[in-house]
Structures are given as structure tokens and as C-alpha cells.
MDAnalysis code that builds the backbone (N, CA, C; Angstrom):
import MDAnalysis as mda
import numpy as np

u = mda.Universe.empty(348, n_residues=116, atom_resindex=np.repeat(np.arange(116), 3), trajectory=True)
u.add_TopologyAttr("name", ["N", "CA", "C"] * 116)
u.add_TopologyAttr("resid", np.arange(1, 117))
u.add_TopologyAttr("resname", ["UNK", "UNK", "UNK", "UNK", "UNK", "UNK", "UNK", "UNK", "UNK", "UNK", "UNK", "UNK", "UNK", "UNK", "UNK", "UNK", "UNK", "UNK", "UNK", "UNK", "UNK", "UNK", "UNK", "UNK", "UNK", "UNK", "UNK", "UNK", "UNK", "UNK", "UNK", "UNK", "UNK", "UNK", "UNK", "UNK", "UNK", "UNK", "UNK", "UNK", "UNK", "UNK", "UNK", "UNK", "UNK", "UNK", "UNK", "UNK", "UNK", "UNK", "UNK", "UNK", "UNK", "UNK", "UNK", "UNK", "UNK", "UNK", "UNK", "UNK", "UNK", "UNK", "UNK", "UNK", "UNK", "UNK", "UNK", "UNK", "UNK", "UNK", "UNK", "UNK", "UNK", "UNK", "UNK", "UNK", "UNK", "UNK", "UNK", "UNK", "UNK", "UNK", "UNK", "UNK", "UNK", "UNK", "UNK", "UNK", "UNK", "UNK", "UNK", "UNK", "UNK", "UNK", "UNK", "UNK", "UNK", "UNK", "UNK", "UNK", "UNK", "UNK", "UNK", "UNK", "UNK", "UNK", "UNK", "UNK", "UNK", "UNK", "UNK", "UNK", "UNK", "UNK", "UNK", "UNK"])
u.atoms.positions = np.array([
    [92.151, 24.434, -50.630],
    [90.727, 24.272, -50.402],
    [90.293, 22.891, -50.884],
    [89.566, 22.166, -50.040],
    [89.120, 20.826, -50.402],
    [87.688, 20.866, -50.902],
    [87.456, 20.155, -51.980],
    [86.113, 20.035, -52.526],
    [85.717, 18.573, -52.439],
    [84.658, 18.312, -51.720],
    [84.198, 16.938, -51.587],
    [82.917, 16.759, -52.378],
    [82.622, 15.537, -52.710],
    [81.377, 15.195, -53.384],
    [80.631, 14.223, -52.473],
    [79.825, 14.767, -51.545],
    [79.174, 13.906, -50.553],
    [78.096, 13.024, -51.169],
    [77.769, 11.956, -50.457],
    [76.734, 11.046, -50.940],
    [75.396, 11.735, -51.114],
    [75.120, 12.730, -50.281],
    [73.848, 13.441, -50.381],
    [73.774, 14.263, -51.662],
    [74.896, 14.501, -52.302],
    [74.933, 15.265, -53.531],
    [74.931, 14.414, -54.782],
    [74.633, 13.115, -54.627],
    [74.665, 12.186, -55.756],
    [73.291, 11.587, -56.008],
    [73.006, 11.261, -57.249],
    [71.822, 10.476, -57.593],
    [72.239, 9.008, -57.527],
    [71.389, 8.179, -56.928],
    [71.774, 6.782, -56.726],
    [70.899, 5.801, -57.487],
    [69.591, 5.954, -57.368],
    [68.670, 4.963, -57.929],
    [68.426, 5.183, -59.409],
    [68.134, 4.097, -60.107],
    [67.755, 4.177, -61.508],
    [66.537, 5.082, -61.674],
    [65.615, 5.034, -60.715],
    [64.403, 5.850, -60.805],
    [64.739, 7.343, -60.787],
    [65.749, 7.734, -60.020],
    [66.167, 9.132, -59.985],
    [66.746, 9.555, -61.338],
    [67.556, 8.691, -61.943],
    [68.106, 8.979, -63.261],
    [66.987, 9.101, -64.284],
    [66.034, 8.163, -64.240],
    [64.934, 8.163, -65.209],
    [64.069, 9.414, -65.082],
    [63.857, 9.885, -63.857],
    [63.085, 11.111, -63.649],
    [63.765, 12.294, -64.323],
    [65.074, 12.386, -64.176],
    [65.820, 13.478, -64.801],
    [65.740, 13.365, -66.323],
    [65.906, 12.140, -66.860],
    [65.844, 11.947, -68.304],
    [64.471, 12.307, -68.858],
    [63.410, 11.876, -68.174],
    [62.048, 12.055, -68.695],
    [61.522, 13.474, -68.558],
    [61.748, 14.091, -67.393],
    [61.108, 15.381, -67.131],
    [62.037, 16.574, -67.312],
    [63.312, 16.330, -67.457],
    [64.260, 17.438, -67.519],
    [64.534, 17.919, -68.923],
    [65.363, 18.959, -68.989],
    [65.839, 19.460, -70.273],
    [67.302, 19.085, -70.399],
    [67.854, 19.227, -71.603],
    [69.244, 18.846, -71.771],
    [69.979, 19.858, -72.644],
    [71.277, 19.935, -72.397],
    [72.189, 20.716, -73.225],
    [73.366, 19.809, -73.550],
    [73.969, 20.025, -74.725],
    [75.022, 19.107, -75.155],
    [76.142, 19.855, -75.856],
    [77.316, 19.254, -75.820],
    [78.436, 19.680, -76.650],
    [79.151, 18.428, -77.128],
    [80.317, 18.579, -77.727],
    [81.030, 17.429, -78.290],
    [81.389, 16.384, -77.234],
    [81.679, 16.844, -76.026],
    [82.209, 15.962, -74.993],
    [81.152, 15.269, -74.143],
    [80.049, 15.960, -73.879],
    [79.089, 15.417, -72.918],
    [77.699, 16.006, -73.124],
    [76.731, 15.401, -72.439],
    [75.353, 15.886, -72.410],
    [74.977, 16.088, -70.942],
    [74.367, 17.224, -70.645],
    [73.922, 17.514, -69.285],
    [72.395, 17.550, -69.278],
    [71.790, 16.605, -68.565],
    [70.340, 16.583, -68.360],
    [70.090, 17.191, -66.990],
    [69.089, 18.090, -66.871],
    [68.831, 18.681, -65.570],
    [67.360, 18.997, -65.382],
    [66.965, 18.960, -64.116],
    [65.600, 19.267, -63.713],
    [65.663, 19.937, -62.340],
    [64.855, 20.998, -62.097],
    [64.847, 21.608, -60.760],
    [64.349, 20.608, -59.709],
    [64.941, 20.630, -58.509],
    [64.545, 19.659, -57.483],
    [63.954, 20.284, -56.221],
    [63.810, 21.618, -56.171],
    [63.249, 22.322, -55.014],
    [63.921, 21.964, -53.689],
    [65.224, 21.721, -53.732],
    [66.003, 21.467, -52.532],
    [67.120, 22.500, -52.452],
    [67.791, 22.534, -51.325],
    [68.863, 23.511, -51.128],
    [70.180, 23.061, -51.759],
    [70.228, 21.822, -52.241],
    [71.462, 21.310, -52.843],
    [71.178, 20.806, -54.252],
    [72.235, 20.709, -55.028],
    [72.148, 20.062, -56.329],
    [72.657, 18.642, -56.178],
    [72.019, 17.729, -56.900],
    [72.462, 16.332, -56.909],
    [72.831, 15.963, -58.334],
    [73.826, 15.104, -58.477],
    [74.303, 14.759, -59.817],
    [74.579, 13.269, -59.916],
    [74.379, 12.747, -61.109],
    [74.727, 11.366, -61.430],
    [75.580, 11.380, -62.687],
    [76.371, 10.334, -62.883],
    [77.277, 10.264, -64.019],
    [76.998, 8.994, -64.800],
    [77.039, 9.089, -66.137],
    [76.731, 7.937, -66.967],
    [77.654, 7.894, -68.176],
    [77.907, 6.674, -68.635],
    [78.667, 6.439, -69.857],
    [78.090, 5.185, -70.498],
    [77.547, 5.322, -71.689],
    [76.883, 4.203, -72.361],
    [77.852, 3.163, -72.880],
    [77.324, 2.000, -73.183],
    [78.157, 0.893, -73.645],
    [78.788, 1.145, -75.002],
    [78.234, 2.095, -75.754],
    [78.814, 2.398, -77.066],
    [80.199, 3.025, -76.946],
    [80.542, 3.543, -75.771],
    [81.853, 4.179, -75.592],
    [82.986, 3.166, -75.583],
    [82.704, 1.960, -75.140],
    [83.762, 0.954, -75.096],
    [83.559, 0.013, -73.931],
    [84.645, -0.652, -73.553],
    [84.548, -1.636, -72.475],
    [84.475, -0.935, -71.110],
    [84.391, -1.718, -70.058],
    [84.195, -1.176, -68.714],
    [85.337, -0.248, -68.294],
    [86.547, -0.552, -68.703],
    [87.690, 0.280, -68.339],
    [87.527, 1.684, -68.929],
    [87.137, 1.760, -70.178],
    [86.943, 3.050, -70.847],
    [85.781, 3.805, -70.218],
    [84.666, 3.122, -69.998],
    [83.489, 3.780, -69.417],
    [83.790, 4.298, -68.015],
    [84.505, 3.535, -67.214],
    [84.847, 3.982, -65.859],
    [85.786, 5.180, -65.893],
    [86.718, 5.219, -66.839],
    [87.605, 6.374, -66.959],
    [86.818, 7.630, -67.329],
    [85.868, 7.486, -68.237],
    [85.028, 8.621, -68.633],
    [84.245, 9.134, -67.425],
    [83.661, 8.228, -66.645],
    [82.896, 8.652, -65.466],
    [83.795, 9.284, -64.415],
    [85.017, 8.783, -64.254],
    [85.958, 9.394, -63.312],
    [86.314, 10.811, -63.737],
    [86.536, 11.020, -65.030],
    [86.824, 12.369, -65.537],
    [85.656, 13.311, -65.274],
    [84.442, 12.857, -65.556],
    [83.256, 13.693, -65.336],
    [83.089, 14.014, -63.854],
    [83.299, 13.011, -63.010],
    [83.156, 13.195, -61.564],
    [84.161, 14.217, -61.040],
    [85.390, 14.125, -61.504],
    [86.433, 15.043, -61.052],
    [86.173, 16.456, -61.561],
    [85.727, 16.585, -62.805],
    [85.409, 17.908, -63.354],
    [84.300, 18.559, -62.534],
    [83.273, 17.786, -62.190],
    [82.188, 18.341, -61.369],
    [82.682, 18.676, -59.967],
    [83.462, 17.785, -59.379],
    [83.943, 18.000, -58.011],
    [84.720, 19.313, -57.897],
    [85.549, 19.595, -58.885],
    [86.363, 20.811, -58.852],
    [85.548, 22.076, -59.104],
    [84.431, 21.966, -59.805],
    [83.658, 23.148, -60.191],
    [82.287, 23.233, -59.529],
    [81.987, 22.349, -58.593],
    [80.639, 22.286, -58.020],
    [80.225, 23.574, -57.308],
    [81.178, 24.324, -56.774],
    [80.850, 25.575, -56.079],
    [80.337, 26.638, -57.046],
    [80.555, 26.465, -58.346],
    [80.094, 27.433, -59.340],
    [78.692, 27.131, -59.854],
    [78.142, 25.962, -59.498],
    [76.825, 25.549, -59.987],
    [75.753, 25.986, -58.998],
    [74.681, 26.581, -59.519],
    [73.570, 27.001, -58.662],
    [72.942, 25.787, -57.991],
    [72.553, 25.899, -56.716],
    [71.890, 24.780, -56.048],
    [70.443, 24.642, -56.521],
    [69.882, 23.454, -56.296],
    [68.475, 23.247, -56.588],
    [68.199, 22.491, -57.875],
    [69.164, 21.690, -58.345],
    [68.971, 20.926, -59.571],
    [69.378, 19.477, -59.374],
    [68.643, 18.582, -60.032],
    [69.088, 17.203, -60.201],
    [69.653, 17.121, -61.610],
    [70.861, 16.568, -61.733],
    [71.542, 16.541, -63.029],
    [72.092, 15.154, -63.312],
    [72.151, 14.817, -64.593],
    [72.863, 13.627, -65.043],
    [73.832, 14.087, -66.121],
    [75.098, 13.765, -65.933],
    [76.148, 14.126, -66.871],
    [76.567, 12.865, -67.624],
    [76.349, 12.870, -68.946],
    [76.594, 11.686, -69.773],
    [77.775, 11.944, -70.690],
    [78.760, 11.061, -70.633],
    [79.944, 11.200, -71.475],
    [79.683, 10.785, -72.908],
    [80.393, 11.434, -73.832],
    [80.319, 11.114, -75.252],
    [81.667, 10.611, -75.747],
    [81.688, 10.166, -77.010],
    [82.864, 9.551, -77.611],
    [84.116, 10.434, -77.520],
    [83.973, 11.729, -77.712],
    [85.134, 12.633, -77.707],
    [85.829, 12.679, -76.346],
    [85.125, 12.287, -75.299],
    [85.689, 12.339, -73.950],
    [86.711, 11.226, -73.702],
    [86.702, 10.204, -74.522],
    [87.632, 9.077, -74.345],
    [89.074, 9.549, -74.448],
    [89.360, 10.457, -75.381],
    [90.725, 10.933, -75.597],
    [91.043, 12.206, -74.822],
    [90.069, 12.761, -74.104],
    [90.246, 14.056, -73.441],
    [91.016, 13.928, -72.128],
    [91.632, 15.026, -71.730],
    [92.265, 15.092, -70.421],
    [91.340, 15.856, -69.471],
    [91.778, 16.035, -68.235],
    [90.928, 16.658, -67.221],
    [90.592, 18.109, -67.568],
    [91.557, 18.871, -68.072],
    [91.297, 20.277, -68.370],
    [90.235, 20.437, -69.458],
    [90.288, 19.599, -70.485],
    [89.277, 19.654, -71.540],
    [87.909, 19.262, -70.990],
    [87.894, 18.310, -70.077],
    [86.642, 17.865, -69.469],
    [86.040, 18.979, -68.620],
    [86.874, 19.657, -67.834],
    [86.393, 20.776, -67.015],
    [85.830, 21.875, -67.910],
    [86.532, 22.202, -68.984],
    [86.049, 23.234, -69.908],
    [84.717, 22.840, -70.536],
    [84.581, 21.572, -70.901],
    [83.327, 21.089, -71.488],
    [82.194, 21.182, -70.472],
    [82.464, 20.821, -69.214],
    [81.443, 20.902, -68.165],
    [81.012, 22.346, -67.938],
    [81.974, 23.266, -67.856],
    [81.637, 24.679, -67.664],
    [80.846, 25.238, -68.844],
    [81.176, 24.793, -70.055],
    [80.420, 25.203, -71.230],
    [78.963, 24.740, -71.133],
    [78.757, 23.508, -70.699],
    [77.394, 22.987, -70.535],
    [76.623, 23.786, -69.487],
    [77.271, 24.090, -68.383],
    [76.619, 24.863, -67.318],
    [76.267, 26.266, -67.799],
    [77.153, 26.862, -68.572],
    [76.893, 28.185, -69.126],
    [75.688, 28.160, -70.050],
    [75.621, 27.144, -70.914],
    [74.479, 27.003, -71.827],
    [73.186, 26.745, -71.084],
    [73.266, 26.007, -69.973],
    [72.066, 25.686, -69.187],
    [71.694, 26.819, -68.237],
    [72.553, 27.843, -68.166],
    [72.329, 29.004, -67.295],
    [72.226, 28.605, -65.819],
    [73.137, 27.732, -65.380],
    [73.142, 27.315, -63.975],
    [74.443, 27.684, -63.272],
    [75.248, 28.566, -63.867],
    [76.471, 29.015, -63.205],
    [76.172, 30.208, -62.306],
    [76.787, 30.217, -61.128],
    [76.687, 31.381, -60.250],
    [77.503, 32.519, -60.858],
    [77.116, 33.715, -60.527],
    [77.841, 34.893, -61.024],
    [79.201, 34.983, -60.392],
])
């Protein structure tokens, strides 16, 4: 089964990220922070972020790739109708994909956005 992450399912503009940060709620664990806000659409959209405190561009891009892949593999389990920003934390630098997926599912469970 192939899971794609289409462009329509992504947040692109800084303004979209800022809206989620300002008006949304957030849940966090050691690995990441999930900011989310309902979007009244039939799909969920997501953006990925890694701050400069994590390290250089190579490290930040690896963190975002891990987050993107974790979401891509589990996106069918997330309820539609949310704009989300997934922000990597320091612990994610040393993590592998399985730990990242587990951290993402934990965040979704805490945010109560997992499908039954």
C-alpha cells in the first residue's frame, strides 16, 4: 500500500504556520510538539519545523525528514479537518524512524485526533 503526502495536504506559507501557532492548541512529548487547529475542511494539512537550536542545516533537515516520514506512514490514522505543525525537539536528533513514529502516535493520542 502506498501512502503519499500530496501538496494539498501541506502547509506552505508562513502565514499558515503562524495561524496554527497563534490560534491552535499544542501537545508535546520529549521528541516533538504538535500544534493543531480545526480547519473545517475535508482534509488535514500539516507543516514540519525544526528550529535553529537543533543544529546546522543538515541536522534540521534530517529531523524534518523523519517527521515527514512518520506522518506519511501514519496519516490514514489521523482524523481529517485539522491544520497541524509538527516541531522537532532535541531528542529527535538521535532517534530512528520507529521512535519518531511512536512519538507522533503518542502526540496524536494525547490530542485525541486518532481514528478508532
